[in-house]
VOGU-3710 file (C-alpha; in Angstrom, 3 decimals, decimal comma):
1> xxxxxxxxxx> 0,000/0,000/0,000  1,290/3,461/-0,933  2,220/5,436/2,168  0,928/8,960/1,582  1,174/10,349/5,111  4,042/9,760/7,546  3,710/10,746/11,214  7,240/11,211/12,467  6,303/12,874/15,747  7,163/16,310/14,381
11> xxxxxxxxxx> 3,990/16,799/12,351  2,649/15,043/9,295  4,827/14,843/6,197  2,453/14,749/3,248  3,124/13,364/-0,208  -0,377/12,699/-1,507  -3,853/13,797/-0,474  -5,802/11,010/1,232  -9,392/10,892/2,498  -8,196/11,598/6,043
21> xxxxxxxxxx> -7,269/15,124/4,935  -10,992/15,837/4,592  -11,976/14,383/7,945  -11,883/17,624/9,915  -9,366/16,070/12,304  -5,622/16,249/12,789  -4,725/15,633/9,161  -7,078/18,417/8,061  -5,469/20,799/10,540  -2,002/19,905/9,280
31> xxxxxxxxxx> -3,086/20,473/5,687  -4,533/23,889/6,509  -1,527/25,013/8,548  1,238/23,590/6,353  -0,158/24,424/2,907  -2,702/27,249/3,124  -2,105/29,372/6,214  1,671/29,316/5,787  1,397/30,871/2,319  -1,600/33,192/2,567
41> xxxxxxxxxx> -0,232/34,887/5,703  -3,479/36,717/6,456  -4,250/37,941/9,960  -7,982/37,618/9,255  -7,676/34,086/7,873  -5,444/33,018/10,764  -8,262/33,721/13,218  -9,880/30,555/11,786  -13,405/31,808/12,476  -16,499/30,640/10,587
51> xxxxxxxxxx> -16,712/33,968/8,753  -14,314/36,832/8,092  -15,134/40,281/9,481  -13,499/42,996/7,377  -13,789/46,786/6,918  -16,109/47,967/4,147  -17,886/50,943/2,626  -21,271/51,802/1,142  -21,084/50,207/-2,301  -19,498/46,815/-2,884
61> xxxxxxxxxx> -19,053/44,478/-5,829  -19,180/40,719/-5,327  -18,316/37,808/-7,596  -17,775/34,062/-7,456  -16,085/31,637/-9,832  -14,864/28,045/-10,069  -11,651/26,864/-11,701  -11,113/23,430/-13,238  -8,311/24,073/-15,740  -6,215/21,216/-17,053
71> xxxxxxxxxx> -3,268/20,962/-16,936  -2,985/22,480/-13,469  0,312/24,150/-14,382  1,190/25,663/-17,752  3,643/28,211/-19,220  2,864/31,564/-17,652  0,719/30,322/-14,797  -1,280/27,665/-12,991  -4,721/27,182/-11,477  -3,647/29,193/-8,430
81> xxxxxxxxxx> -2,664/32,320/-10,344  -5,649/31,832/-12,619  -8,224/31,801/-9,820  -6,913/35,014/-8,256  -6,676/36,806/-11,608  -10,129/35,674/-12,671  -11,755/36,848/-9,444  -9,881/40,153/-9,326  -10,651/40,902/-12,953  -14,368/40,208/-12,560
91> xxxxxxxxxx> -14,505/42,811/-9,785  -12,461/45,293/-11,806  -14,891/45,143/-14,717  -17,401/47,055/-12,593  -14,766/49,613/-11,667  -14,369/48,148/-8,177  -11,165/48,096/-6,164  -10,658/44,392/-5,301  -10,100/43,843/-1,587  -10,981/40,382/-0,257
101> xxxxxxxxxx> -11,072/36,842/-1,619  -12,234/33,530/-0,210  -11,181/30,208/-1,682  -12,596/26,705/-1,463  -10,515/23,699/-2,524  -11,882/20,374/-3,701  -9,025/17,885/-3,644  -9,305/14,434/-5,142  -7,622/11,609/-3,289  -4,153/11,116/-4,707
111> xxxxxxxxxx> -3,515/14,811/-5,432  0,188/15,583/-5,211  0,975/17,706/-2,156  4,006/19,402/-3,715  1,874/20,441/-6,676  -0,716/21,797/-4,252  1,998/23,650/-2,358  3,193/25,337/-5,572  -0,367/26,281/-6,519  -1,069/27,823/-3,118
121> xxxxxxxxxx> 2,231/29,730/-3,218  1,286/31,053/-6,649  -2,099/32,164/-5,301  -0,433/34,020/-2,450  2,032/35,772/-4,766  -0,698/36,777/-7,204  -2,926/38,062/-4,403  -0,057/40,251/-3,223  0,485/41,538/-6,756  -3,221/42,326/-7,105
131> xxxxxxxxxx> -3,470/44,012/-3,708  -6,090/41,637/-2,328  -6,232/39,662/0,894  -7,333/36,031/1,138  -9,512/36,062/4,250  -11,395/32,752/4,373  -11,350/29,303/2,844  -12,509/25,723/2,914  -11,118/22,341/1,885  -12,923/19,145/0,940
141> xxxxxxxxxx> -11,375/15,827/-0,101  -13,237/13,407/-2,368  -12,550/10,140/-4,115  -10,838/10,542/-7,465  -7,602/10,538/-9,399  -5,609/13,433/-8,002  -7,523/16,408/-9,379  -7,482/19,853/-7,794  -10,359/22,334/-8,183  -10,778/25,807/-6,695
151> xxxxxxxxxx> -13,823/27,973/-6,054  -13,374/31,629/-5,185  -15,520/34,546/-4,092  -14,367/38,151/-4,206  -15,426/41,492/-2,766  -14,377/44,922/-3,970  -15,324/48,529/-3,201  -16,859/50,678/-5,940  -15,681/54,313/-5,841  -18,373/56,981/-5,656
161> xxxxxxxxxx> -19,684/58,035/-9,041  -18,406/54,963/-10,912  -21,107/53,223/-12,955  -19,656/50,785/-15,484  -21,936/48,216/-17,113  -22,673/46,630/-20,477  -25,722/48,680/-21,417  -23,841/51,980/-20,966  -22,230/51,883/-24,429  -23,185/54,889/-26,563
171> xxxxxxxxxx> -23,034/55,614/-30,264  -19,700/57,241/-31,106  -17,779/55,357/-28,404  -14,450/53,745/-29,232  -13,692/50,076/-28,553  -10,291/49,375/-26,991  -8,666/46,007/-26,300  -5,782/45,864/-23,826  -3,524/43,487/-25,765  -3,001/40,387/-27,883
181> xxxxxxxxxx> -5,850/37,891/-27,943  -5,778/34,088/-27,827  -2,602/33,552/-25,786  -4,135/31,554/-22,919  -6,192/29,325/-25,209  -3,150/28,579/-27,376  -0,990/27,835/-24,324  -3,406/25,374/-22,726  -4,159/23,628/-26,010  -0,441/23,352/-26,833
191> xxxxxxxxxx> 0,179/21,661/-23,497  -2,627/19,176/-24,004  -1,503/18,304/-27,525  2,189/18,105/-26,649  3,058/20,850/-29,142  6,297/22,627/-28,293  6,374/26,392/-28,762  7,131/29,530/-26,760  3,536/30,731/-26,352  2,827/31,835/-22,777
201> xxxxxxxxxx> -0,541/32,340/-21,086  -1,613/35,927/-20,562  -3,311/35,276/-17,198  -2,806/38,478/-15,222  -4,581/40,747/-12,718  -5,852/43,935/-14,362  -6,491/46,101/-11,312  -3,736/48,580/-12,190  -5,068/49,577/-15,604  -8,674/49,819/-14,386
211> xxxxxxxxxx> -7,596/51,796/-11,336  -5,584/54,212/-13,466  -8,506/54,768/-15,845  -10,740/55,623/-12,887  -8,088/57,766/-11,163  -7,567/59,777/-14,348  -11,323/60,347/-14,594  -11,722/58,599/-17,928  -15,523/58,238/-18,292  -15,427/54,521/-19,022
221> xxxxxxxxxx> -18,829/53,312/-20,161  -18,111/49,565/-20,392  -15,426/47,144/-19,203  -15,366/43,408/-19,827  -12,597/40,849/-19,418  -12,052/38,670/-22,462  -12,170/35,063/-21,241  -13,967/31,963/-22,546  -15,571/32,489/-25,936  -12,979/35,038/-26,936
231> xxxxxxxxxx> -13,144/38,639/-28,087  -15,929/38,124/-30,618  -18,266/36,543/-28,049  -17,648/39,351/-25,551  -18,229/42,112/-28,095  -21,361/40,467/-29,479  -22,804/40,159/-25,956  -22,064/43,843/-25,348  -23,628/44,845/-28,660  -26,791/42,933/-27,763
241> xxxxxxxxxx> -26,896/44,507/-24,293  -26,659/48,019/-25,730  -28,866/47,494/-28,786  -26,249/49,268/-30,884  -23,928/48,182/-33,692  -20,298/47,387/-32,943  -17,934/47,809/-35,913  -14,393/46,467/-35,659  -11,492/46,253/-38,113  -9,700/42,987/-38,780
251> xxxxxxxxxx> -6,391/44,704/-39,526  -6,407/46,371/-36,095  -6,871/43,208/-34,033  -3,773/42,491/-31,916  -2,675/38,857/-32,299  0,805/37,527/-31,586  2,304/36,089/-34,826  3,039/32,749/-33,157  -0,549/32,479/-31,882  -1,817/33,422/-35,343
261> xxxxxxxxxx> 0,280/30,658/-36,899  -0,808/28,152/-34,248  -4,458/29,042/-34,817  -4,067/28,777/-38,584  -2,449/25,356/-38,277  -5,409/24,014/-36,280  -8,146/25,891/-38,104  -8,938/28,134/-35,126  -10,036/31,771/-35,140  -8,193/33,995/-32,600
271> xxxxxxxxxx> -11,411/35,998/-32,250  -12,957/33,005/-30,466  -9,920/31,902/-28,458  -9,957/32,418/-24,693  -7,837/34,817/-22,672  -7,245/35,394/-18,961  -5,513/38,771/-18,835  -7,191/41,023/-21,388  -10,024/43,512/-21,207  -12,263/45,489/-23,518
281> xxxxxxxxxx> -12,871/49,129/-22,611  -15,512/51,252/-24,326  -15,024/54,985/-23,859  -16,140/58,250/-25,478  -14,208/59,071/-28,643  -12,547/62,166/-27,186  -11,066/60,141/-24,308  -9,940/57,123/-26,350  -6,326/58,207/-27,095  -5,726/59,034/-23,425
291> xxxxxxxxxx> -7,294/55,758/-22,317  -5,052/53,756/-24,667  -1,985/55,606/-23,406  -2,926/54,925/-19,777  -3,415/51,210/-20,449  -0,158/50,952/-22,420  1,733/52,432/-19,482  0,360/49,764/-17,143  1,775/46,296/-16,606  0,182/43,848/-19,076
301> xxxxxxxxxx> -1,215/46,621/-21,283  1,687/47,417/-23,615  -0,146/46,213/-26,748  -3,414/48,067/-26,117  -5,076/49,522/-29,200  -8,316/50,880/-30,633  -10,071/48,264/-32,750  -13,434/49,772/-33,612  -16,379/52,013/-32,825  -19,951/51,840/-31,566
311> xxxxxxxxxx> -22,510/53,054/-34,110  -26,224/53,668/-34,316  -27,782/50,753/-36,254  -28,821/51,652/-39,798  -31,188/48,698/-40,094  -32,864/46,039/-37,998  -30,124/43,600/-39,006  -27,511/45,888/-37,449  -29,291/46,210/-34,102  -27,133/44,362/-31,589
321> xxxxxxxxxx> -24,765/43,345/-34,379  -21,008/42,848/-34,305  -19,575/43,542/-37,750  -15,943/43,142/-38,740  -14,515/44,957/-41,723  -12,180/42,399/-43,274  -8,737/43,071/-44,660  -10,102/42,826/-48,213  -12,904/45,315/-47,537  -15,790/42,936/-46,842
331> xxxxxxxxxx> -18,192/42,946/-43,877  -18,444/39,852/-41,696  -21,241/39,528/-39,144  -19,834/37,845/-36,034  -21,908/35,895/-33,527  -21,445/34,372/-30,086  -19,324/31,222/-30,012  -21,403/28,163/-30,829  -20,513/24,920/-29,028  -17,507/24,349/-26,774
341> xxxxxx> -14,354/26,127/-27,882  -11,984/24,434/-25,443  -13,212/22,743/-22,236  -11,473/23,252/-18,877  -9,554/26,342/-19,995  -10,057/28,092/-16,645
//
């Protein structure tokens, strides 16, 4: 029988997760202290109460998400970094300042403890980078084959006067994307297929660029992070929410040449490939150049660019439409992704 836990009198040395780690007893306590508390280093979390009590203000944003990506670790990140970035970015898209995160782990029996340790360390480092505090958590162990899954919830404070939401887009607004699209999708798929390249996931926290836009009083109408479904799906959803027509230009779309080649090889469209560190910002035309400059001067925003405009529909067919002007001068109506682009990408 495989020995997964050794009690040497100086604490439990763990190699693999076993059912005992979910018992609520000594092994659970060791797991929490050795893996989670030691990395997250949060005074609130260390109180080990049933709920965290934290300072707040009048208007808050809340979000929750679950992460099931495979592989657990990939070039540019892992499920730990991914879950913090995803939660932080969801809060940022409403203009909120992310503050607190909770995390729940579902560990399958046989999960490698050293892998878990690296993931938790990555979470802690990313939380520090994003300026958030992990204040509560939970762990459950189930039968299985060594999988690790994470659920998060996040809370952020919305500054007074900030009102950013999908239906706020107005005719004449400019559509900005914060950088190259498709990197995360290409990275995960490369790992699964055993294709060697130098593509790296873009998973990143975007609180700096959103914070700078708000601080500089850019009247941002809409923010949305570009995740599953890709840029086209996000823009089409926003067009439908506003009832306006979104026009974008194919020759302005930022795509890394290696990702473009990878996509072409597999018959994929970068417009529908997932990302984990990019956002769309829709702002009034007169503020667009300043907004692009602000984003470019932020970490992870160096390739930001204007890709299109929001227009008043000229026909019923253009109401809620996303239309791309192609490089040869044609017009392509884009829709929401149909089917599953790539399962377990986040």
